[in-house]
A tleap script that builds the chain and sets N, CA, C and O, in Angstrom:
source leaprc.protein.ff14SB
mol = sequence {
  NGLN GLY ASP LEU LEU ASN SER SER ASN LEU
  ILE CYS ALA LEU ALA PHE ASP ARG ASP GLY
  GLU PHE PHE ALA THR ALA GLY VAL ASN LYS
  LYS ILE LYS ILE PHE GLU CYS ASP SER ILE
  VAL ASN ASN ASN ARG ASP ILE GLN TYR PRO
  VAL VAL GLU LEU SER SER ARG SER LYS LEU
  SER SER LEU CYS TRP ASN SER TYR ILE LYS
  SER GLN ILE ALA SER SER ASN PHE GLU GLY
  VAL CVAL
}
set mol.1.N position { 1.581 6.337 20.882 }
set mol.1.CA position { 1.903 5.056 19.012 }
set mol.1.C position { 2.016 5.091 18.258 }
set mol.1.O position { 1.613 4.151 17.573 }
set mol.2.N position { 3.115 6.954 17.230 }
set mol.2.CA position { 3.158 6.328 16.965 }
set mol.2.C position { 4.355 6.410 15.870 }
set mol.2.O position { 4.678 6.617 14.700 }
set mol.3.N position { 4.883 5.972 17.633 }
set mol.3.CA position { 6.545 5.737 17.838 }
set mol.3.C position { 6.017 4.372 16.557 }
set mol.3.O position { 6.032 4.496 15.332 }
set mol.4.N position { 5.540 3.000 17.458 }
set mol.4.CA position { 4.922 2.191 16.667 }
set mol.4.C position { 4.629 1.743 15.159 }
set mol.4.O position { 4.898 0.817 14.394 }
set mol.5.N position { 3.780 3.181 15.189 }
set mol.5.CA position { 3.312 3.065 12.735 }
set mol.5.C position { 4.955 3.358 12.104 }
set mol.5.O position { 5.273 3.000 10.969 }
set mol.6.N position { 6.166 4.259 13.314 }
set mol.6.CA position { 7.236 4.221 12.466 }
set mol.6.C position { 7.530 3.059 11.302 }
set mol.6.O position { 7.350 1.907 11.698 }
set mol.7.N position { 7.923 3.202 10.037 }
set mol.7.CA position { 8.724 2.842 9.688 }
set mol.7.C position { 10.244 1.774 9.704 }
set mol.7.O position { 10.758 0.780 9.191 }
set mol.8.N position { 10.459 2.977 10.816 }
set mol.8.CA position { 12.698 2.652 11.311 }
set mol.8.C position { 12.125 1.186 12.649 }
set mol.8.O position { 12.736 0.559 13.513 }
set mol.9.N position { 10.566 1.190 12.115 }
set mol.9.CA position { 10.511 -0.468 13.736 }
set mol.9.C position { 10.677 -1.532 12.604 }
set mol.9.O position { 11.064 -2.615 13.042 }
set mol.10.N position { 10.514 -1.494 11.499 }
set mol.10.CA position { 10.444 -2.431 10.961 }
set mol.10.C position { 11.036 -3.815 10.761 }
set mol.10.O position { 12.033 -4.148 10.121 }
set mol.11.N position { 10.307 -4.427 11.358 }
set mol.11.CA position { 10.979 -6.028 11.476 }
set mol.11.C position { 10.794 -6.608 10.391 }
set mol.11.O position { 9.866 -6.746 9.594 }
set mol.12.N position { 12.600 -7.162 10.567 }
set mol.12.CA position { 12.943 -7.831 9.284 }
set mol.12.C position { 14.030 -9.454 9.305 }
set mol.12.O position { 14.773 -10.117 8.582 }
set mol.13.N position { 13.502 -9.422 10.543 }
set mol.13.CA position { 13.772 -11.226 11.465 }
set mol.13.C position { 12.976 -11.454 12.103 }
set mol.13.O position { 12.288 -10.478 12.402 }
set mol.14.N position { 12.677 -12.419 12.531 }
set mol.14.CA position { 11.951 -13.211 13.796 }
set mol.14.C position { 12.909 -14.225 13.717 }
set mol.14.O position { 13.366 -14.710 12.683 }
set mol.15.N position { 13.329 -14.667 15.468 }
set mol.15.CA position { 13.316 -15.986 15.054 }
set mol.15.C position { 13.334 -17.084 17.063 }
set mol.15.O position { 13.825 -16.587 18.077 }
set mol.16.N position { 12.900 -18.011 17.026 }
set mol.16.CA position { 12.502 -18.389 18.235 }
set mol.16.C position { 14.281 -19.439 18.723 }
set mol.16.O position { 14.810 -20.306 18.027 }
set mol.17.N position { 14.836 -18.834 20.293 }
set mol.17.CA position { 15.279 -19.915 20.194 }
set mol.17.C position { 14.968 -21.956 21.203 }
set mol.17.O position { 13.957 -22.443 21.709 }
set mol.18.N position { 15.473 -22.148 21.148 }
set mol.18.CA position { 15.757 -23.740 20.662 }
set mol.18.C position { 14.026 -24.535 22.004 }
set mol.18.O position { 13.004 -25.171 21.748 }
set mol.19.N position { 14.529 -24.071 23.074 }
set mol.19.CA position { 13.397 -24.606 24.138 }
set mol.19.C position { 12.011 -23.252 23.842 }
set mol.19.O position { 11.585 -22.783 24.898 }
set mol.20.N position { 11.447 -22.746 22.701 }
set mol.20.CA position { 10.211 -21.663 22.533 }
set mol.20.C position { 10.226 -21.192 23.931 }
set mol.20.O position { 9.041 -21.030 24.222 }
set mol.21.N position { 11.151 -20.813 25.199 }
set mol.21.CA position { 11.213 -19.920 25.426 }
set mol.21.C position { 11.624 -18.220 25.631 }
set mol.21.O position { 11.160 -17.332 26.346 }
set mol.22.N position { 12.822 -18.279 24.540 }
set mol.22.CA position { 12.383 -15.911 24.244 }
set mol.22.C position { 12.142 -16.026 22.160 }
set mol.22.O position { 11.779 -16.958 21.443 }
set mol.23.N position { 12.326 -15.394 22.023 }
set mol.23.CA position { 12.408 -15.349 20.525 }
set mol.23.C position { 13.149 -13.578 21.019 }
set mol.23.O position { 13.383 -13.023 22.094 }
set mol.24.N position { 13.309 -13.190 19.515 }
set mol.24.CA position { 14.525 -12.472 18.689 }
set mol.24.C position { 13.428 -11.664 17.921 }
set mol.24.O position { 12.434 -12.101 17.342 }
set mol.25.N position { 13.995 -9.969 18.106 }
set mol.25.CA position { 13.277 -9.526 16.736 }
set mol.25.C position { 14.588 -8.853 15.916 }
set mol.25.O position { 15.445 -8.426 16.690 }
set mol.26.N position { 14.759 -8.758 15.115 }
set mol.26.CA position { 15.823 -7.673 14.700 }
set mol.26.C position { 15.261 -6.505 12.920 }
set mol.26.O position { 14.272 -6.777 12.239 }
set mol.27.N position { 16.082 -5.513 12.675 }
set mol.27.CA position { 15.531 -5.558 11.309 }
set mol.27.C position { 16.086 -4.327 11.203 }
set mol.27.O position { 17.250 -4.157 11.568 }
set mol.28.N position { 14.827 -2.610 10.344 }
set mol.28.CA position { 16.647 -1.667 10.146 }
set mol.28.C position { 16.918 -0.855 11.208 }
set mol.28.O position { 17.859 -0.062 11.239 }
set mol.29.N position { 15.938 -1.066 12.278 }
set mol.29.CA position { 16.499 -0.030 13.859 }
set mol.29.C position { 17.643 -0.108 13.901 }
set mol.29.O position { 18.226 0.974 13.840 }
set mol.30.N position { 18.290 -1.051 13.991 }
set mol.30.CA position { 19.904 -1.406 14.065 }
set mol.30.C position { 19.896 -2.274 15.482 }
set mol.30.O position { 20.840 -2.378 16.266 }
set mol.31.N position { 18.697 -2.813 15.588 }
set mol.31.CA position { 17.985 -3.530 17.321 }
set mol.31.C position { 17.934 -4.832 17.045 }
set mol.31.O position { 17.290 -5.291 16.102 }
set mol.32.N position { 18.743 -5.641 18.007 }
set mol.32.CA position { 18.191 -7.231 18.541 }
set mol.32.C position { 17.827 -6.982 19.570 }
set mol.32.O position { 18.614 -6.632 20.450 }
set mol.33.N position { 15.862 -7.142 19.867 }
set mol.33.CA position { 14.972 -7.186 20.920 }
set mol.33.C position { 14.782 -8.472 21.508 }
set mol.33.O position { 14.170 -9.158 20.690 }
set mol.34.N position { 15.037 -9.147 22.600 }
set mol.34.CA position { 14.892 -10.384 22.638 }
set mol.34.C position { 13.315 -10.551 23.849 }
set mol.34.O position { 13.371 -9.862 24.867 }
set mol.35.N position { 12.447 -11.161 23.708 }
set mol.35.CA position { 11.499 -10.855 24.701 }
set mol.35.C position { 10.814 -12.274 24.971 }
set mol.35.O position { 10.533 -13.181 24.188 }
set mol.36.N position { 10.640 -12.149 26.364 }
set mol.36.CA position { 10.283 -14.262 26.675 }
set mol.36.C position { 8.710 -14.324 26.943 }
set mol.36.O position { 8.020 -13.872 27.857 }
set mol.37.N position { 8.273 -15.394 25.264 }
set mol.37.CA position { 7.393 -15.910 25.160 }
set mol.37.C position { 6.371 -15.915 25.827 }
set mol.37.O position { 5.287 -15.569 25.357 }
set mol.38.N position { 6.604 -16.464 27.511 }
set mol.38.CA position { 5.385 -16.581 28.395 }
set mol.38.C position { 4.549 -15.319 29.185 }
set mol.38.O position { 3.547 -15.291 29.899 }
set mol.39.N position { 5.612 -14.168 28.614 }
set mol.39.CA position { 5.147 -12.675 29.451 }
set mol.39.C position { 4.391 -11.787 28.362 }
set mol.39.O position { 3.724 -10.839 28.776 }
set mol.40.N position { 4.466 -12.072 26.826 }
set mol.40.CA position { 3.318 -12.017 25.495 }
set mol.40.C position { 2.590 -12.726 25.450 }
set mol.40.O position { 1.640 -12.317 24.783 }
set mol.41.N position { 2.401 -14.093 25.979 }
set mol.41.CA position { 1.315 -15.046 25.597 }
set mol.41.C position { 0.249 -15.313 26.630 }
set mol.41.O position { -0.829 -15.858 26.392 }
set mol.42.N position { 0.766 -14.759 28.104 }
set mol.42.CA position { 0.116 -14.688 29.042 }
set mol.42.C position { -0.134 -13.654 29.492 }
set mol.42.O position { 0.150 -13.632 30.689 }
set mol.43.N position { -0.796 -12.166 28.905 }
set mol.43.CA position { -0.205 -10.599 29.664 }
set mol.43.C position { -1.055 -10.141 28.650 }
set mol.43.O position { -0.894 -10.384 27.454 }
set mol.44.N position { -2.209 -9.295 29.270 }
set mol.44.CA position { -3.188 -8.444 28.487 }
set mol.44.C position { -2.836 -6.553 27.861 }
set mol.44.O position { -3.436 -5.686 27.225 }
set mol.45.N position { -1.303 -6.760 28.651 }
set mol.45.CA position { -0.927 -4.879 28.014 }
set mol.45.C position { -0.306 -4.832 26.662 }
set mol.45.O position { 0.272 -5.701 26.008 }
set mol.46.N position { -0.632 -3.358 26.373 }
set mol.46.CA position { -1.074 -3.602 24.861 }
set mol.46.C position { 0.451 -3.462 24.473 }
set mol.46.O position { 0.944 -3.712 23.373 }
set mol.47.N position { 1.122 -2.987 25.660 }
set mol.47.CA position { 2.894 -2.596 25.405 }
set mol.47.C position { 3.692 -3.524 26.200 }
set mol.47.O position { 3.601 -3.575 27.427 }
set mol.48.N position { 4.926 -4.679 25.110 }
set mol.48.CA position { 5.390 -5.278 25.642 }
set mol.48.C position { 7.319 -4.733 25.656 }
set mol.48.O position { 7.649 -4.376 24.525 }
set mol.49.N position { 8.046 -4.675 26.300 }
set mol.49.CA position { 8.493 -4.283 27.003 }
set mol.49.C position { 10.641 -6.238 26.750 }
set mol.49.O position { 10.863 -7.394 27.111 }
set mol.50.N position { 11.374 -5.061 25.913 }
set mol.50.CA position { 11.984 -6.591 25.499 }
set mol.50.C position { 13.292 -6.825 27.062 }
set mol.50.O position { 13.440 -5.914 27.877 }
set mol.51.N position { 13.914 -7.898 27.149 }
set mol.51.CA position { 14.293 -8.583 27.814 }
set mol.51.C position { 15.792 -7.762 27.802 }
set mol.51.O position { 16.236 -6.924 28.586 }
set mol.52.N position { 16.083 -8.065 27.188 }
set mol.52.CA position { 17.422 -7.716 26.255 }
set mol.52.C position { 17.084 -6.440 25.079 }
set mol.52.O position { 15.880 -6.194 25.002 }
set mol.53.N position { 17.701 -5.864 24.447 }
set mol.53.CA position { 18.470 -5.016 23.853 }
set mol.53.C position { 20.000 -4.879 23.645 }
set mol.53.O position { 20.799 -4.645 24.552 }
set mol.54.N position { 20.395 -5.105 21.966 }
set mol.54.CA position { 21.505 -4.870 21.609 }
set mol.54.C position { 21.927 -3.732 20.207 }
set mol.54.O position { 21.703 -4.159 19.075 }
set mol.55.N position { 22.379 -2.661 20.328 }
set mol.55.CA position { 22.034 -2.564 19.050 }
set mol.55.C position { 23.984 -2.870 18.220 }
set mol.55.O position { 25.090 -3.298 18.549 }
set mol.56.N position { 23.307 -2.321 17.116 }
set mol.56.CA position { 24.206 -2.615 15.723 }
set mol.56.C position { 24.597 -1.710 14.651 }
set mol.56.O position { 23.631 -1.033 14.298 }
set mol.57.N position { 25.814 -1.418 13.913 }
set mol.57.CA position { 26.308 -0.909 13.222 }
set mol.57.C position { 25.381 -0.378 12.105 }
set mol.57.O position { 25.280 0.771 11.675 }
set mol.58.N position { 24.534 -1.842 11.639 }
set mol.58.CA position { 24.419 -1.784 10.335 }
set mol.58.C position { 22.223 -2.197 10.506 }
set mol.58.O position { 21.568 -2.309 11.542 }
set mol.59.N position { 21.887 -2.273 9.474 }
set mol.59.CA position { 20.155 -2.715 9.624 }
set mol.59.C position { 20.579 -4.335 9.211 }
set mol.59.O position { 21.323 -4.804 8.350 }
set mol.60.N position { 19.809 -4.872 10.159 }
set mol.60.CA position { 19.819 -6.277 10.067 }
set mol.60.C position { 18.991 -6.507 9.296 }
set mol.60.O position { 18.374 -5.502 8.941 }
set mol.61.N position { 18.501 -7.974 8.592 }
set mol.61.CA position { 17.888 -8.633 7.738 }
set mol.61.C position { 18.109 -10.029 8.101 }
set mol.61.O position { 17.543 -10.373 7.064 }
set mol.62.N position { 18.413 -11.117 8.625 }
set mol.62.CA position { 18.452 -12.578 9.501 }
set mol.62.C position { 19.149 -12.450 11.017 }
set mol.62.O position { 20.053 -11.748 11.469 }
set mol.63.N position { 17.986 -13.822 11.757 }
set mol.63.CA position { 18.444 -13.743 12.666 }
set mol.63.C position { 18.691 -15.279 12.706 }
set mol.63.O position { 18.473 -15.634 11.547 }
set mol.64.N position { 19.149 -16.751 13.687 }
set mol.64.CA position { 19.764 -17.600 14.079 }
set mol.64.C position { 19.786 -18.045 15.183 }
set mol.64.O position { 20.962 -18.384 15.310 }
set mol.65.N position { 19.180 -18.328 16.263 }
set mol.65.CA position { 19.933 -18.828 17.449 }
set mol.65.C position { 20.653 -20.407 17.437 }
set mol.65.O position { 20.179 -21.341 16.791 }
set mol.66.N position { 21.613 -20.481 18.095 }
set mol.66.CA position { 22.330 -22.043 17.837 }
set mol.66.C position { 21.963 -22.356 18.756 }
set mol.66.O position { 21.951 -21.999 19.935 }
set mol.67.N position { 21.498 -23.393 17.920 }
set mol.67.CA position { 20.940 -25.034 18.797 }
set mol.67.C position { 21.290 -25.876 19.562 }
set mol.67.O position { 20.750 -26.937 19.875 }
set mol.68.N position { 22.259 -25.393 19.902 }
set mol.68.CA position { 23.334 -26.380 21.020 }
set mol.68.C position { 23.784 -24.654 22.342 }
set mol.68.O position { 23.492 -24.856 23.521 }
set mol.69.N position { 24.196 -23.722 22.120 }
set mol.69.CA position { 24.480 -23.033 23.232 }
set mol.69.C position { 23.144 -21.958 23.161 }
set mol.69.O position { 23.269 -21.151 22.240 }
set mol.70.N position { 22.048 -21.821 23.863 }
set mol.70.CA position { 21.379 -21.253 23.540 }
set mol.70.C position { 20.952 -19.614 24.367 }
set mol.70.O position { 19.932 -18.974 24.624 }
set mol.71.N position { 22.510 -19.472 24.562 }
set mol.71.CA position { 22.834 -18.101 24.983 }
set mol.71.C position { 23.419 -17.035 23.987 }
set mol.71.O position { 23.628 -15.822 23.970 }
set mol.72.N position { 23.653 -18.701 22.733 }
set mol.72.CA position { 24.296 -17.007 21.520 }
set mol.72.C position { 23.480 -17.470 19.773 }
set mol.72.O position { 23.420 -18.454 19.036 }
set mol.73.N position { 22.900 -15.803 19.804 }
set mol.73.CA position { 22.728 -15.418 18.813 }
set mol.73.C position { 23.335 -15.260 17.577 }
set mol.73.O position { 24.520 -14.942 17.474 }
set mol.74.N position { 22.245 -15.558 16.171 }
set mol.74.CA position { 23.693 -14.674 15.325 }
set mol.74.C position { 23.216 -13.993 14.402 }
set mol.74.O position { 22.182 -14.529 14.003 }
set mol.75.N position { 23.422 -13.190 13.929 }
set mol.75.CA position { 22.986 -12.066 13.344 }
set mol.75.C position { 23.643 -11.672 11.796 }
set mol.75.O position { 24.866 -11.768 11.701 }
set mol.76.N position { 23.096 -11.363 10.944 }
set mol.76.CA position { 23.553 -10.313 9.365 }
set mol.76.C position { 23.145 -9.110 9.406 }
set mol.76.O position { 22.501 -8.691 10.367 }
set mol.77.N position { 23.427 -8.441 8.467 }
set mol.77.CA position { 22.740 -7.169 7.821 }
set mol.77.C position { 22.741 -7.200 6.130 }
set mol.77.O position { 23.257 -8.000 5.350 }
set mol.78.N position { 22.136 -6.283 5.963 }
set mol.78.CA position { 21.639 -5.911 4.279 }
set mol.78.C position { 23.081 -6.903 3.611 }
set mol.78.O position { 23.087 -8.122 3.438 }
set mol.79.N position { 24.316 -5.841 3.306 }
set mol.79.CA position { 25.494 -6.779 3.300 }
set mol.79.C position { 25.256 -7.904 2.932 }
set mol.79.O position { 24.611 -8.157 1.914 }
set mol.80.N position { 25.732 -8.736 3.693 }
set mol.80.CA position { 25.513 -10.536 4.019 }
set mol.80.C position { 26.708 -10.390 4.952 }
set mol.80.O position { 27.542 -11.291 4.873 }
set mol.81.N position { 26.901 -9.542 5.702 }
set mol.81.CA position { 28.186 -9.199 6.392 }
set mol.81.C position { 27.198 -10.225 8.135 }
set mol.81.O position { 26.174 -9.714 8.589 }
set mol.82.N position { 27.566 -11.075 8.544 }
set mol.82.CA position { 27.547 -12.292 9.940 }
set mol.82.C position { 27.480 -11.906 11.094 }
set mol.82.O position { 27.467 -12.720 12.017 }
savepdb mol mol.pdb
quit
């Protein structure tokens, strides 16, 4: 539980895909984590694991799913680099 309360796990962005099937989080831990919505909503577990986890070189500030191509997501860091 100590890891969950660590400020390095701060989420700065949350985005849902066009169909509401997945959502992604990003933040100061330099990672994009993608979760399946149904598994979060319909599951009684205390801890949920991402379907995919992507690493970045920088702390992330925003996310946006491509509304035309479901498998594409864009992110930017605190300096504005996409």
